[in-house]
C-alpha angles and dihedrals in degrees: 000000000000124000109271090222095059128050100144129063121254094045097288106169127222092230124140109260096028098139096194093053091046092050095049092050092047093050091049089052091048094052092044097053104026091105095053102080103009093095090059089071091063098041096122090052091048091050088054094046097048095034095223135128122280091248092050093049092044090053092047093049091048094044084100087078089064089057089046091055094047093049091046090057092045092053090046091056102035107014097097092086097044118105102238100217096045092044091054099049094041090051090053093050090050090047090064091063100067088037090060092045091054087067090061105047131093094174118100093209093052089046091055093047091050090050089053089052090051089052092052093056096039091052093047090053093042096049094045091049093051089049091047091053093046093048096046100043132073115243089260092051096044095073092054093045093050091046088054090052093050089047088058087050089054090050090051090055092048104041095028093059094044092047091047093051093045097047094043092048093048104034108012138258095287094057088047093063093043089055091055091048088059089053090053090057091047089055092052091051092049092051091049092051101041114029116082116240111252140195121243108279096223118059140158116003092356091061091056094050115109108272092223095059095078090041091055092045091055092050090051091055108095092205091056095042090055091046090051091051092048090052090050091055095043094060092038087061096039095052094037088055104040096040098054101030084073090070091049090052093047094047127075134307090033096030098175120188120240092259092047088049089058092049089053087075091075079094086086092061096087089054090063087064099040103041094068086061092065093097091053092046092051092045094050102037103023126236096285098051093037093055092042093053097045095046089047087060089050091053090054089050092051092054089054089060090069092074127086095221110107098213091053092047091049091049089050092051090050092051092048090052092048093049099044096043092049091048091048092051092048093048092047091050091047091054091050091048095045098047105085095187138021095020090180089064092048092048091047093051091047092051091047090056092041096053093039085060089055092053092048090047094054092047100042099039090045091056093044092048094051094045107031106016138236099306092058089047092054091048091056091046091053091050090051091054092048088053090051091052091051092049091050096051097088094049113121124236116269087235095053 
């Protein structure tokens, strides 16, 4: 087994505050997940191209979350014998294939299926990376490493959306997807060059144990079950908000252009500064209070989206991003801390719940938005966050 103090070549140490290590992890996360939400920035253009309803296009774009959930479960059940480094870079190479094919389709069903395929490979890379960090970090280092990974996720939301809007507006939707395929390949190359090759984490008798035993043990753990449910609700709210707020921004009285719609996602910039603080927040307040506080901020942000004043809406979006990304980082770290064995299974189950929440969010909020409007959609999103806060209340402190 590799030295827990060294996961990168050249003697880079997994110590909190190591800026190089933090940056490498964050960039890997960025290149892994950059495809996930980028298409949301061009939703109005995609609706026009495919000539379908907003709910239908929103569901197709977010179908990637279904693939994310399925792959998360698969890694949870069978990931113990997968070499982490090789699994990550191969997944990113395979991710480039459906990304290229998205540039060639005019069929909404094919588009949705390709998005599912993207989700499968993104989730495989994501889950294996989270497991890699958990397995090759001390408990004290894990929170910082996972915060770095979630920070890269934030960056993918921010820069991915802006890049998508800019490329699609200047060169068209097809070139947009080809650009993201190139980023997938860049991610694979970075993983190959930076992550240290590892042995399989389960050997001997452990390898022969039934893969479902750890899976069942995690589901029987009340701490983990609550964390899984919180993750489900966090992405339900995040996707439900940032998918359909696009149509509010594009419609009168705001009536933003496609390029302006992309620039709106500078609202994710503050999250790049706050998400790395998740480990400190969890350490000082504990998981329950940390999640409660950060999701309380997100509720305040949601209420701001009910206005028709652009500065207030943008501030609300920024606060939602800050709150949900911090809560996600705290919940991810809590799962890693709580799972005493087979952390890959725990991470996979968490991500399966998390991305299932995203799929439900795109489906449910899309139907509510088309039938009842934006105010009813925000009301449901607020109720979902309240439920997440209630579920998180019994969680123990990470230091307990």
